[in-house]
Each structure stands twice: as structure tokens, then as C-alpha cells.
N, C-alpha and C positions, 0 to 999 in steps of 0.2 A: 446596371441592374444585376449583372452576374456577380458583382462584388458584394452586393447585399445578401445574396444567397450563399456565396462562398464563405463569408465571415463566420456565420453561426456554425457551419459545418466544420470549419477548421478549429474553432474554439471548442466544439464538442470533442473532436478528435484529440486535441491537446489535453483537455480535462481527463478523458479516459486514460490516456497514456500516463498522465501524472498520477492517477489513482493506482494503476498497476505498478508504477515505479515506487511509490511510497509503500505499498503493501510488500513489495520485494525487500525494501530496506527494513521494514518491521520484522519480517521473517528472519532475516540475517541477524538482526540484533537479538531476537528471541533465542536463537541457537546458542548464544553464550549463557543465557540465564535459565532457560527452561525448554519446554516442548510446545510446538505449534499444533493445536488441535482445533479443527473446525473454524479457523480464522481467528483464534484467540491464543495468546501466549499464556501457558500454564506453567507456573514455577514447579520444578520437580524437587527442589531442596530448599529448605529455609536454614539460614545460618543460626547457630546457637548463640544467643546473646546473654 
């Protein structure tokens, strides 16, 4: 019975950790292209084409 309760709790924890991990990766990728404002990556410069 404890396994049925433990499984959803562990899945929720893994999901939340994954969300924070992915947001961290997005922030690092944004640092090369723009600026991170309120959870969004905003480009600071556009190349002239």
C-alpha cells in the first residue's frame, strides 16, 4: 500500500526537478543571444541582413 502512495509523490518530485532543470538550461542558452526578463528570453540585438 505504501508503494501506491510513494509512486505519485516521487513522480511529482521528479517532474518538478525536471522543470527547474530545463528552465536553468533555457536561461543559460538565452545568455548567449539575449536577456532573460520575467521568464522570457528577449533578444537584445538583431543582425543586419
